[in-house]
C-alpha positions as CSV (number, residue, x, y, z in Angstrom):
1,X,118.2,79.6,121.9
2,X,119.8,80.4,125.2
3,X,120.5,82.9,127.9
4,X,123.7,85.0,128.0
5,X,125.3,87.1,130.6
6,X,128.6,88.9,131.1
7,X,130.5,91.9,132.5
8,X,133.7,93.9,132.0
9,X,135.6,95.9,134.6
10,X,133.3,95.2,137.5
11,X,133.9,93.6,140.9
12,X,132.1,90.3,140.3
13,X,133.3,87.0,141.6
14,X,133.1,83.8,139.7
15,X,130.5,82.5,142.1
16,X,128.3,85.6,141.6
17,X,128.6,85.3,137.9
18,X,127.4,81.7,138.1
19,X,124.4,82.7,140.2
20,X,123.5,85.5,137.8
21,X,123.7,83.1,134.9
22,X,121.5,80.5,136.7
23,X,118.8,83.1,137.5
24,X,117.9,82.5,133.8
25,X,118.0,78.7,133.9
26,X,114.7,78.5,132.1
27,X,116.3,80.0,129.0
28,X,118.8,77.1,128.8
29,X,118.0,73.8,130.7
30,X,120.3,71.6,128.6
31,X,123.8,72.8,129.4
32,X,125.8,75.6,131.2
33,X,129.2,77.2,130.7
34,X,131.3,80.0,132.0
35,X,134.4,82.0,131.1
36,X,136.1,84.0,133.9
37,X,139.3,86.0,133.7
38,X,140.0,87.8,136.9
39,X,143.1,89.5,135.6
40,X,141.2,91.2,132.7
41,X,138.1,91.6,134.9
42,X,135.9,90.0,132.2
43,X,133.4,87.2,132.6
44,X,130.9,85.5,130.3
45,X,128.1,83.0,131.2
46,X,125.8,80.8,129.1
47,X,122.7,78.7,129.6
48,X,122.0,76.4,126.6
49,X,118.8,75.3,125.0
50,X,120.1,72.7,122.5
51,X,118.6,73.2,119.0
52,X,121.6,72.7,116.6
53,X,124.3,70.1,117.2
54,X,123.1,68.6,120.4
55,X,126.6,67.2,121.2
56,X,129.0,68.6,123.8
57,X,130.8,70.3,121.0
58,X,128.1,73.0,121.0
59,X,128.8,74.1,124.5
60,X,129.4,77.8,125.2
61,X,131.3,79.9,125.8
62,X,133.0,78.7,122.7
63,X,136.6,79.7,121.8
64,X,138.9,79.8,118.8
65,X,141.8,77.4,118.6
66,X,144.3,80.0,119.8
67,X,142.0,80.9,122.7
68,X,142.0,84.6,121.9
69,X,138.3,84.9,121.2
70,X,135.4,83.7,123.4
71,X,131.8,83.9,122.4
72,X,128.4,83.5,124.1
73,X,125.4,83.6,121.7
74,X,121.6,83.5,122.0
75,X,119.7,83.0,118.8
76,X,119.8,81.3,115.4
77,X,121.7,82.2,112.2
78,X,119.8,80.8,109.3
79,X,122.4,81.2,106.6
80,X,125.2,79.7,108.7
81,X,125.7,76.8,106.3
82,X,126.4,79.1,103.4
83,X,128.7,81.2,105.5
84,X,130.6,78.1,106.7
85,X,131.2,76.9,103.2
86,X,133.0,80.2,102.4
87,X,135.1,79.8,105.5
88,X,136.1,76.1,105.5
89,X,139.2,76.5,103.5
90,X,140.6,78.9,106.1
91,X,139.1,77.6,109.4
92,X,138.9,74.2,111.0
93,X,135.4,73.6,112.5
94,X,134.9,71.3,115.5
95,X,131.1,71.5,115.7
96,X,128.0,71.8,113.5
97,X,126.8,75.0,115.2
98,X,126.1,78.4,113.9
99,X,128.0,79.8,116.9
100,X,131.3,78.6,115.7
101,X,130.6,80.1,112.3
102,X,130.0,83.5,113.9
103,X,133.3,83.2,115.8
104,X,135.3,82.3,112.6
105,X,133.6,85.1,110.6
106,X,134.4,87.7,113.4
107,X,138.0,86.5,113.4
108,X,138.2,87.5,109.8
109,X,136.0,90.6,109.5
110,X,135.5,92.1,113.0
111,X,132.2,93.8,113.5
112,X,131.5,93.8,109.8
113,X,130.8,90.1,110.3
114,X,127.4,90.9,111.8
115,X,126.2,92.4,108.5
116,X,126.4,89.0,106.9
117,X,124.3,87.2,109.5
118,X,120.7,86.4,108.6
119,X,119.0,85.6,111.8
120,X,118.2,86.6,115.3
121,X,120.8,87.1,118.0
122,X,122.2,88.6,121.1
123,X,125.9,87.9,121.5
124,X,129.1,88.9,123.2
125,X,132.7,88.3,122.0
126,X,135.7,88.8,124.3
127,X,138.8,89.6,122.2
128,X,141.6,89.1,124.6
129,X,144.3,89.9,122.0
130,X,142.9,93.5,121.7
131,X,141.4,93.7,125.2
132,X,137.9,94.4,123.8
133,X,134.5,93.1,124.7
134,X,131.9,93.3,121.9
135,X,128.1,93.0,122.7
136,X,125.6,93.1,119.8
137,X,121.9,92.7,119.2
138,X,120.3,91.8,115.9
139,X,119.1,94.7,113.7
140,X,115.4,93.9,114.2
141,X,115.6,93.4,117.9
142,X,114.2,89.9,117.9
143,X,116.3,88.8,120.9
144,X,116.3,90.9,124.1
145,X,119.4,92.3,125.7
146,X,119.8,94.5,128.7
147,X,122.8,96.3,130.3
148,X,123.8,98.4,133.3
149,X,126.7,100.7,133.6
150,X,128.8,101.1,136.7
151,X,131.7,103.6,136.6
152,X,134.1,102.4,133.8
153,X,132.5,99.0,133.6
154,X,129.2,97.4,132.6
155,X,127.2,94.2,132.8
156,X,124.8,92.7,130.3
157,X,122.2,89.9,130.2
158,X,119.4,88.4,128.2
159,X,117.0,89.1,131.1
160,X,116.8,91.7,133.9
161,X,117.0,88.9,136.5
162,X,120.6,88.2,135.5
163,X,121.5,91.8,136.3
164,X,119.8,92.0,139.7
165,X,123.1,92.0,141.8
166,X,124.5,94.8,139.6
167,X,121.6,97.2,140.0
168,X,122.5,100.1,142.3
169,X,119.0,101.4,142.4
170,X,115.6,99.8,142.4
171,X,113.6,102.8,141.3
172,X,111.0,103.4,138.6
173,X,111.8,105.8,135.8
174,X,108.8,108.3,135.7
175,X,109.2,109.0,131.9
176,X,109.3,105.3,131.1
177,X,106.2,104.8,133.4
178,X,104.4,107.4,131.3
179,X,105.5,105.7,128.1
180,X,104.2,102.4,129.4
181,X,100.7,103.7,130.1
182,X,100.6,105.5,126.7
183,X,101.9,102.6,124.6
184,X,101.5,99.5,126.8
185,X,105.3,99.1,126.5
186,X,108.4,101.1,126.9
187,X,110.0,102.0,123.5
188,X,113.6,102.7,122.7
189,X,116.5,102.0,125.1
190,X,114.8,102.9,128.3
191,X,113.2,100.3,130.6
192,X,110.7,101.2,133.3
193,X,113.5,100.5,135.8
194,X,115.9,103.4,136.4
195,X,119.5,102.5,135.5
196,X,118.7,99.4,133.3
197,X,118.9,100.0,129.6
198,X,118.1,98.0,126.5
199,X,120.7,97.5,123.8
200,X,119.0,99.0,120.8
201,X,118.2,96.8,117.7
202,X,121.3,96.7,115.5
203,X,123.5,98.2,118.2
204,X,127.0,97.2,119.4
205,X,128.4,97.9,122.8
206,X,132.1,98.1,122.5
207,X,134.3,98.2,125.6
208,X,138.0,98.3,126.4
209,X,139.9,99.7,129.4
210,X,141.4,102.6,127.5
211,X,138.2,104.0,126.0
212,X,135.5,102.6,128.2
213,X,132.1,101.8,126.8
214,X,131.1,103.1,123.3
215,X,127.8,102.6,121.4
216,X,128.0,101.9,117.7
217,X,125.8,100.5,114.9
218,X,126.1,97.3,113.0
219,X,127.2,98.3,109.5
220,X,124.1,98.4,107.2
221,X,123.6,96.4,104.1
222,X,123.5,98.3,100.8
223,X,120.0,99.7,100.2
224,X,117.9,98.8,97.2
225,X,115.3,101.0,95.4
226,X,111.5,100.6,95.5
227,X,109.8,97.9,93.3
228,X,106.4,96.6,92.5
229,X,106.8,93.0,93.6
230,X,105.1,90.3,91.7
231,X,102.9,87.7,93.4
232,X,105.4,84.9,92.5
233,X,108.4,86.8,94.0
234,X,106.6,87.4,97.4
235,X,105.5,83.7,97.6
236,X,109.0,82.4,96.8
237,X,110.7,84.7,99.3
238,X,108.4,83.9,102.1
239,X,108.6,80.2,101.3
240,X,112.4,80.2,101.4
241,X,112.3,82.0,104.7
242,X,110.1,79.4,106.3
243,X,112.2,76.6,104.9
244,X,115.4,78.2,106.3
245,X,113.9,78.7,109.7
246,X,112.9,75.1,110.0
247,X,116.6,74.0,110.2
248,X,116.9,72.2,113.5
249,X,118.0,69.0,115.2
250,X,114.8,68.9,117.3
251,X,111.1,69.0,116.3
252,X,109.7,72.2,114.8
253,X,106.0,73.2,115.0
254,X,104.0,76.5,114.5
255,X,101.4,78.7,116.0
256,X,98.1,78.5,114.0
257,X,95.3,80.9,114.6
258,X,93.6,80.5,111.3
259,X,94.6,84.0,110.3
260,X,96.5,84.8,107.1
261,X,100.0,85.0,108.5
262,X,100.1,81.8,110.5
263,X,98.2,79.9,107.8
264,X,100.8,80.8,105.3
265,X,103.6,79.6,107.6
266,X,101.7,76.3,108.1
267,X,101.2,75.9,104.3
268,X,104.9,76.6,103.6
269,X,106.0,74.1,106.3
270,X,104.0,71.4,104.6
271,X,105.5,72.3,101.2
272,X,109.0,72.2,102.6
273,X,108.5,68.9,104.4
274,X,106.6,67.1,101.6
275,X,103.9,64.6,102.4
276,X,105.9,62.1,104.4
277,X,106.6,64.1,107.6
278,X,104.2,65.5,110.1
279,X,103.6,69.2,110.8
280,X,102.4,70.0,114.3
281,X,100.5,73.2,115.0
282,X,99.3,74.7,118.3
283,X,96.0,76.6,118.4
284,X,93.5,78.1,120.8
285,X,90.2,77.9,119.0
286,X,86.6,78.4,120.1
287,X,83.6,76.6,118.7
288,X,80.9,79.0,117.6
289,X,78.6,78.0,120.5
290,X,81.3,78.3,123.2
291,X,83.0,81.6,122.4
292,X,82.5,84.0,125.3
293,X,80.6,87.1,124.5
294,X,83.0,89.9,123.4
295,X,86.1,87.7,123.3
296,X,88.1,87.5,120.0
297,X,87.7,83.9,118.9
298,X,89.9,81.9,116.6
299,X,87.3,79.8,114.8
300,X,88.0,76.1,114.9
301,X,86.2,75.9,111.6
302,X,88.9,78.0,109.9
303,X,91.7,76.2,111.7
304,X,90.3,72.9,110.6
305,X,90.1,74.0,107.0
306,X,93.8,74.8,107.1
307,X,94.6,71.5,108.8
308,X,92.6,69.5,106.3
309,X,94.1,71.1,103.2
310,X,97.7,70.8,104.4
311,X,97.5,67.6,106.5
312,X,98.5,69.3,109.7
313,X,98.2,67.8,113.2
314,X,96.6,70.5,115.4
315,X,97.0,70.4,119.2
316,X,94.2,72.5,120.7
317,X,94.8,74.3,124.0
318,X,91.6,74.8,126.0
319,X,90.2,78.3,125.5
320,X,89.9,80.8,128.4
321,X,86.1,80.8,129.0
322,X,86.4,82.7,132.3
323,X,88.8,85.6,131.9
324,X,88.4,86.6,135.6
325,X,89.5,83.2,136.7
326,X,92.5,83.3,134.4
327,X,93.7,86.9,135.4
328,X,94.4,86.1,139.0
329,X,97.0,88.0,140.9
330,X,99.1,84.8,141.2
331,X,99.0,84.1,137.5
332,X,99.8,87.7,136.5
333,X,102.6,87.8,139.1
334,X,104.1,84.7,137.5
335,X,103.9,86.2,134.0
336,X,105.4,89.5,135.2
337,X,108.3,87.5,136.7
338,X,109.1,86.2,133.2
339,X,108.2,89.4,131.3
340,X,110.1,91.7,133.6
341,X,108.8,94.7,131.6
342,X,105.1,95.3,132.4
343,X,103.6,94.6,129.0
344,X,100.0,95.8,128.9
345,X,98.7,93.3,126.4
346,X,96.5,90.4,127.5
347,X,97.6,88.3,124.6
348,X,100.4,87.1,126.9
349,X,97.9,84.7,128.5
350,X,97.5,82.6,125.3
351,X,101.2,82.8,124.3
352,X,102.1,81.4,127.8
353,X,99.6,78.6,127.5
354,X,100.7,77.6,124.0
355,X,104.4,77.5,124.9
356,X,103.6,75.4,128.0
357,X,101.7,72.8,125.9
358,X,104.4,72.8,123.2
359,X,107.1,71.9,125.7
360,X,104.9,69.2,127.2
361,X,104.3,67.8,123.7
362,X,108.0,67.8,122.8
363,X,108.1,70.6,120.3
364,X,110.8,73.0,121.5
365,X,110.8,75.2,118.3
366,X,107.7,77.1,117.1
367,X,107.4,79.4,114.1
368,X,105.1,82.4,114.5
369,X,103.7,85.2,112.3
370,X,105.1,88.2,114.1
371,X,106.3,90.9,111.7
372,X,103.9,90.3,108.8
373,X,101.6,93.2,109.9
374,X,104.5,95.6,110.3
375,X,106.1,94.7,106.9
376,X,103.1,94.1,104.7
377,X,100.6,96.6,106.3
378,X,98.1,94.8,108.5
379,X,96.8,97.2,111.1
380,X,93.9,99.6,111.1
381,X,96.3,102.5,111.7
382,X,98.0,101.7,108.4
383,X,94.5,102.2,106.8
384,X,94.1,105.4,108.8
385,X,97.5,106.8,107.7
386,X,96.1,107.0,104.1
387,X,93.4,109.4,105.3
388,X,95.7,112.0,106.9
389,X,96.3,114.1,103.7
390,X,92.6,114.2,102.9
391,X,91.7,115.3,106.5
392,X,94.3,118.0,106.4
393,X,92.1,120.0,104.1
394,X,90.0,120.7,107.2
395,X,91.4,123.5,109.4
396,X,93.6,122.1,112.2
397,X,91.6,124.0,114.8
398,X,88.4,122.2,113.7
399,X,90.2,118.8,113.6
400,X,91.5,119.3,117.1
401,X,88.2,120.4,118.5
402,X,86.4,117.5,116.8
403,X,88.9,115.0,118.1
404,X,88.5,116.3,121.7
405,X,84.7,116.2,121.4
406,X,84.5,112.7,120.1
407,X,87.1,111.5,122.6
408,X,84.4,111.4,125.3
409,X,82.5,108.8,123.4
410,X,84.1,105.5,123.7
411,X,82.6,104.1,120.5
412,X,84.1,107.0,118.6
413,X,87.5,107.0,120.2
414,X,89.3,105.7,117.1
415,X,87.8,108.5,115.0
416,X,88.8,111.0,117.7
417,X,92.4,109.6,117.5
418,X,92.4,110.0,113.7
419,X,91.2,113.6,113.8
420,X,93.7,114.6,116.5
421,X,96.5,112.9,114.5
422,X,95.5,114.9,111.4
423,X,95.7,118.1,113.3
424,X,99.3,117.5,114.3
425,X,102.3,118.3,112.1
426,X,104.4,115.6,110.5
427,X,105.8,113.3,111.8
428,X,103.7,113.6,115.0
429,X,100.6,112.8,112.9
430,X,101.6,109.3,112.1
431,X,103.1,108.7,115.5
432,X,99.8,109.6,117.2
433,X,98.1,106.7,115.3
434,X,100.5,104.3,117.1
435,X,99.5,105.2,120.6
436,X,97.0,103.2,122.7
437,X,96.5,106.4,124.7
438,X,97.6,109.9,123.8
439,X,100.3,111.2,126.1
440,X,98.3,114.3,127.0
441,X,95.5,112.0,128.2
442,X,97.8,109.8,130.3
443,X,99.7,112.6,132.1
444,X,96.8,113.8,134.2
445,X,96.5,110.3,135.7
446,X,99.8,110.9,137.6
447,X,100.3,112.7,140.9
448,X,101.5,116.2,140.2
449,X,104.9,115.5,141.7
450,X,105.5,112.6,139.4
451,X,104.1,114.4,136.4
452,X,106.7,117.1,137.0
453,X,109.4,114.5,136.5
454,X,108.1,113.1,133.2
455,X,110.0,114.3,130.2
456,X,107.2,114.2,127.7
457,X,109.5,115.2,124.8
458,X,111.9,112.3,125.5
459,X,108.9,110.0,125.9
460,X,107.8,110.6,122.4
461,X,111.3,110.7,120.8
462,X,111.7,107.0,120.0
463,X,108.6,106.9,117.8
464,X,109.4,110.3,116.2
465,X,112.9,109.2,115.4
466,X,111.6,106.1,113.7
467,X,109.2,108.2,111.6
468,X,112.0,110.6,110.6
469,X,114.3,107.8,109.8
470,X,111.8,106.2,107.4
471,X,112.4,109.1,105.1
472,X,109.3,108.4,103.1
473,X,106.5,110.5,101.8
474,X,104.3,107.4,101.9
475,X,102.5,107.6,105.2
476,X,101.6,103.9,105.1
477,X,105.3,103.1,105.0
478,X,106.1,105.6,107.7
479,X,103.4,104.2,109.9
480,X,104.8,100.7,109.4
481,X,108.3,102.0,110.3
482,X,107.1,103.4,113.6
483,X,105.5,100.0,114.4
484,X,108.6,98.1,113.6
485,X,110.7,100.3,115.8
486,X,108.3,100.3,118.8
487,X,105.3,98.0,118.9
488,X,107.0,95.1,117.2
489,X,110.3,95.1,119.1
490,X,109.3,96.3,122.5
491,X,105.9,94.6,122.8
492,X,105.2,91.7,120.4
493,X,108.7,90.3,120.1
494,X,109.5,90.9,123.7
495,X,106.6,89.0,125.2
496,X,106.9,86.2,122.6
497,X,110.6,85.7,123.6
498,X,110.1,86.0,127.3
499,X,107.0,83.8,127.6
500,X,108.2,81.1,125.2
501,X,111.6,80.9,126.9
502,X,109.8,80.7,130.3
503,X,108.9,77.2,129.1
504,X,112.2,76.6,127.3
505,X,110.7,77.1,123.8
506,X,112.5,78.8,120.9
507,X,110.2,80.9,118.8
508,X,111.2,81.8,115.3
509,X,109.8,84.6,113.0
510,X,110.0,83.8,109.3
511,X,108.5,87.2,108.3
512,X,111.6,88.8,109.8
513,X,114.0,86.8,107.8
514,X,116.4,89.2,106.1
515,X,115.3,88.3,102.5
516,X,111.6,88.9,103.4
517,X,112.4,92.2,105.1
518,X,114.6,93.4,102.2
519,X,111.8,92.6,99.8
520,X,108.9,94.1,101.9
521,X,110.7,97.4,102.5
522,X,111.0,97.8,98.7
523,X,107.3,97.3,97.9
524,X,105.2,100.4,97.5
525,X,102.8,101.2,100.3
526,X,99.9,101.2,97.8
527,X,100.6,97.6,97.0
528,X,100.3,96.7,100.7
529,X,97.3,98.9,101.8
530,X,94.7,100.4,99.6
531,X,91.4,101.7,101.0
532,X,90.3,99.2,103.7
533,X,92.2,96.3,102.1
534,X,95.3,95.4,104.1
535,X,98.3,93.1,103.3
536,X,97.2,93.1,99.7
537,X,100.4,91.8,98.2
538,X,100.7,89.0,100.8
539,X,97.1,88.0,100.4
540,X,97.4,87.9,96.6
541,X,100.6,85.9,96.7
542,X,98.9,83.1,98.5
543,X,95.3,83.5,97.2
544,X,95.5,80.2,95.2
545,X,97.2,78.3,98.1
546,X,95.1,79.0,101.2
547,X,91.5,77.9,101.9
548,X,88.8,80.5,101.1
549,X,87.9,80.4,104.8
550,X,91.3,82.0,105.6
551,X,91.1,84.6,102.8
552,X,87.6,85.7,103.9
553,X,88.4,85.9,107.6
554,X,88.7,89.3,109.1
555,X,91.8,90.2,111.2
556,X,91.4,89.3,114.9
557,X,93.6,90.0,117.8
558,X,95.2,87.4,120.1
559,X,94.1,89.0,123.3
560,X,90.9,89.5,125.3
561,X,88.4,92.3,125.9
562,X,89.5,93.6,129.2
563,X,86.2,95.1,130.2
564,X,85.2,91.5,131.1
565,X,88.0,91.5,133.7
566,X,86.7,94.6,135.5
567,X,83.1,93.5,135.8
568,X,83.9,91.8,139.1
569,X,87.5,91.2,140.2
570,X,88.2,91.8,143.8
571,X,91.9,90.6,143.9
572,X,92.9,92.8,141.0
573,X,91.0,95.7,142.6
574,X,93.3,95.3,145.6
575,X,96.3,95.7,143.2
576,X,94.7,98.9,141.8
577,X,94.2,100.2,145.3
578,X,97.8,99.4,146.2
579,X,98.9,101.4,143.1
580,X,96.7,104.3,144.1
581,X,98.3,104.4,147.6
582,X,101.8,104.5,146.2
583,X,101.6,108.2,145.4
584,X,102.5,107.8,141.8
585,X,99.0,108.4,140.5
586,X,96.2,110.9,141.2
587,X,94.3,108.4,143.5
588,X,90.8,109.7,143.0
589,X,91.2,109.8,139.2
590,X,92.7,106.2,139.1
591,X,89.7,104.9,141.2
592,X,87.3,106.6,138.8
593,X,89.1,105.1,135.9
594,X,88.7,101.7,137.6
595,X,84.9,102.3,137.6
596,X,84.9,103.3,133.9
597,X,86.8,100.1,133.1
598,X,83.6,98.1,133.6
599,X,82.3,99.3,130.2
600,X,85.0,101.3,128.6
601,X,87.7,99.2,126.8
602,X,90.3,102.0,126.7
603,X,89.9,102.6,130.5
604,X,90.0,98.8,131.0
605,X,93.3,98.5,129.1
606,X,94.8,101.4,131.0
607,X,93.9,100.1,134.4
608,X,95.2,96.6,133.4
609,X,98.5,98.3,132.5
610,X,98.6,100.0,135.9
611,X,98.1,96.5,137.5
612,X,101.0,95.0,135.5
613,X,103.3,98.0,136.4
614,X,102.4,97.6,140.0
615,X,103.2,93.9,140.0
616,X,106.5,94.6,138.2
617,X,107.4,97.3,140.7
618,X,106.8,94.9,143.6
619,X,109.1,92.3,141.8
620,X,111.8,94.4,140.3
621,X,111.3,98.1,141.0
622,X,110.4,100.1,144.1
623,X,110.2,103.8,144.7
624,X,110.0,106.5,142.1
625,X,113.3,107.7,140.8
């Protein structure tokens, strides 16, 4: 796990490239490297967090024997040993790294090599023989990658901080700002900062002087048809994924909330290691008598049941008992500095604290359960998607009117969202279920001059495109596809990467292993979600493995109830007032929303997102584009 940076055809000095690389020092405290070719106007930089082959042989940029290929790579390839065995007769390897395997594979297959990689990655390869720079991001978007274009050249980096000297504007994109308030993240290739783009999951940026910058897709694997997976098959595939992702030359631990997904990972880690080696898990758990009112609580009783059954060493992080004390301007500003994109999810508090403790305890690799909900059907909106065909028997006018009426009642807001979704045509119906706030409810919050600059159609397109691409009549599957393309990539995976790397921790996601994904995408939606039962096939697969306490436990989030924040928080009120004075928002409406946030969870979350955006604008943005 590392930080990468580079450029092509830009006026960047070697000293500037080093400074840009070292702005991401937290991503790689163990080693540094640079490649700089003034004649070709190409540069690559690397910060290394040593996980595989801790020797100097693993230093990057790494080159082929003839010096024609240079690579910088951030991530892990879990099938690199199998790939290496197929290459050894034709290539001489000098390290035990996955990086060198990628380089050898690319030398033989070109961009088709990426199709063979099972893992997470953001990488760049300079092919001096052909005068071509290749930049690629893994198909599930597990690793972040940003870029900026300038004339006929471009620069890229794992984090926005690395691109700071290349940004010609420090303005906010109004359409992305609207997306951020509606979804709590910015989907697709936009960022909230004008001029900075994300490389899309599975995308390749291909540059040479003759043709400039082109955007292509990693060649897809052959598709398989739908199946009804057996319990044994699901268990075996998930178990193999966990075992693969434990490959490391440093200690590996896991997140453990006591929920289904993390408990399965803990159980499979124990199975893979046998009884003779320790498994360390990191948890934030509340005793029943100390859980703050209204806060989601990971019950220590459930976590302890998992720990006892699988002989796991649990390191508990002190719970947040005073959310107002935790959500200070100073703490949020520090988190925004690492997040860069203003994620409106308070779960970031606990991820940050777990990563910090894991680093202190000497566990630089953690496995987490991200992706299980999006693949196996774990959200309430996946349940709601089943109801859409039934509700469509009601006239659309009545559905729309009912949704509008119920929207004024905060306890009935989810029902209101469902009725409004059912009144919309496909695929907008499923997409509406994915919103935290509907776009038509968000737009009035903006000042009229800003509202005029928002392209509402473009704001919704990333989710609509994902729904169309799903190509399924199964609305549960379509809903999951929308989540994988947006919520998973641009919120959950993004904050997990940024905040774990803030403490030099590599986070791995076994549920997003290629074999698990391939299997999950073939399983019928009805086997995943039926009625109010979610993740049915995953739950059945491990029913005789996990403690009953886990199987009976209801799904709980990792965040906090934000109404608690707005009961009394003067410093954050100052940030809201600062946002109101910027001229981006309808100031009276924003102030009224702030008052509603004391008791209305939706208003509380919206105002919290405004705060995060304001802090990000201070750090990285500026005026409205």
